[in-house]
C-alpha positions in Angstrom: 46.3 26.6 14.0 44.5 25.3 11.0 42.3 27.4 9.2 38.7 25.6 8.3 37.8 25.6 4.4 35.4 28.3 3.8 33.5 25.2 1.9 33.5 23.0 5.0 29.7 23.4 5.4 28.8 22.5 1.9 30.8 19.6 2.2 28.8 18.6 5.4 25.4 19.2 3.4 26.7 17.1 0.3 27.4 14.0 2.3 24.2 14.5 4.2 22.3 14.4 0.9 24.3 11.4 -0.1 23.6 9.8 3.1 19.7 10.5 2.7 19.9 9.3 -1.0 21.6 6.1 0.0 19.1 5.4 2.7 15.9 6.2 0.2 17.5 3.6 -2.2 18.2 0.8 0.1 14.5 1.3 1.8 13.0 1.2 -1.7 14.7 -1.8 -2.7 12.8 -4.0 -0.4 9.6 -2.2 0.0 6.2 -3.4 -0.1 5.3 -0.7 -2.3 7.0 -2.1 -4.7 6.1 -5.4 -5.4 2.7 -7.4 -4.6 2.0 -9.2 -1.3 2.3 -12.6 -1.1 -1.4 -13.3 0.0 -3.2 -16.6 0.8 -6.3 -17.5 -0.7 -8.9 -19.9 0.7 -10.2 -22.9 -1.0 -12.7 -22.9 -3.5 -13.8 -20.3 -6.2 -14.6 -17.1 -5.4 -12.3 -16.7 -2.7 -10.3 -13.4 -2.6 -7.3 -11.7 -0.2 -6.8 -8.2 -0.1 -3.7 -6.2 1.7 -3.5 -2.3 1.8 -0.2 -1.1 2.7 0.2 3.0 3.6 3.2 4.7 4.5 4.0 8.5 4.8 2.9 11.7 5.8 4.7 14.1 8.1 5.6 11.4 10.6 6.0 8.5 8.1 3.9 5.9 9.6 3.3 2.9 8.3 0.2 0.9 8.4 -1.1 -2.5 6.8 -4.6 -3.8 6.7 -5.7 -7.4 5.5 -9.1 -8.6 4.4 -10.2 -11.9 3.2 -13.2 -13.4 1.9 -13.8 -15.4 4.9 -14.8 -12.1 6.5 -11.3 -11.5 8.6 -10.0 -7.8 9.1 -6.3 -7.3 10.2 -4.9 -4.3 10.8 -1.1 -3.8 11.7 0.2 -2.2 14.1 -2.3 -3.4 16.7 -2.9 0.1 18.2 -4.6 0.7 15.1 -8.2 -1.0 15.8 -10.3 -2.4 12.9 -13.5 -4.0 13.2 -13.8 -7.3 14.2 -14.9 -8.9 11.0 -17.5 -8.7 7.9 -21.2 -9.7 8.1 -22.9 -11.3 5.4 -24.1 -8.3 3.5 -20.7 -6.6 3.8 -19.0 -9.7 2.8 -21.2 -9.6 -0.4 -20.7 -5.8 -1.1 -16.8 -6.7 -0.9 -16.6 -9.5 -3.1 -18.4 -7.4 -5.4 -15.8 -4.8 -5.1 -12.9 -7.3 -5.5 -14.3 -8.9 -8.6 -15.1 -5.7 -10.4 -11.9 -4.2 -9.9 -9.9 -4.2 -13.1 -6.4 -5.1 -13.9 -4.6 -1.7 -13.5 -2.9 -0.5 -16.6 -0.1 0.4 -14.7 1.4 -0.5 -11.2 3.3 2.4 -10.4 1.6 5.7 -9.8 4.1 7.1 -7.2 5.3 10.8 -7.8 8.6 11.5 -8.1 8.9 14.1 -5.7 6.9 14.4 -2.7 8.4 14.4 0.9 5.3 14.3 3.1 2.6 12.3 0.4 1.1 9.4 1.6 1.8 6.5 -0.4 -0.6 3.3 -1.2 0.0 -0.2 -1.9 -2.8 -2.6 -2.6 -2.6 -6.1 -3.8 -5.8 -8.2 -4.4 -5.9 -11.9 -4.8 -9.1 -13.7 -6.4 -10.0 -16.7 -7.8 -12.7 -16.4 -10.4 -15.9 -19.0 -10.5 -13.9 -21.3 -13.1 -11.0 -21.4 -10.4 -8.7 -19.1 -12.4 -6.5 -17.3 -9.7 -5.7 -13.5 -10.7 -2.9 -10.9 -8.7 -4.1 -7.1 -8.9 -1.5 -4.7 -7.6 -0.8 -0.9 -7.8 1.1 1.9 -5.7 0.1 5.4 -6.1 0.5 8.7 -4.2 -2.1 11.4 -3.0 -1.1 13.0 -6.4 -2.1 10.4 -8.6 -5.5 9.5 -6.8 -7.5 9.7 -10.1 -5.4 7.1 -11.9 -7.3 4.1 -10.3 -10.6 5.3 -9.5 -11.7 1.5 -8.5 -8.8 0.5 -6.1 -8.7 3.8 -4.6 -12.5 3.2 -3.8 -11.5 -0.5 -2.2 -8.8 1.4 -0.3 -11.5 4.2 1.1 -14.4 1.3 2.0 -11.2 -0.2 4.1 -10.9 2.8 5.6 -14.3 2.8 6.7 -13.4 -0.7 8.9 -10.8 1.2 11.0 -12.3 2.3 14.7 
């Protein structure tokens, strides 16, 4: 009968770590957390669209929300219910928030290590009064909320649209 090496359990742990790291790298390469969403803008000056993508927490659930200057609010997965749309007053407030948001100095504020943090990515496309289009994008974790306060304010306002 063959004797099992005393290092066998360590080898299993090492292979498990390698597997987990390779799956994280694969996830990161095509993750919506790393690049701006491709959002369509309505025609005309003053149009805008926002996509907020969140993932994480203990369950690792992903949520996606899109809001646009025509007042539409869409949530994914559909089980996460959103308001039916923005009224005229809300739309005015959202338009001000969107055009007041500065371009972030950096796009990536994800902490190096936090196994159960929430990670948020926001893409804002907007067309100003002169017709110039601009895309803002940033990603952050729970620990780096203070680095993009204007964008966090938009995400918090979006959270209030969930039912």
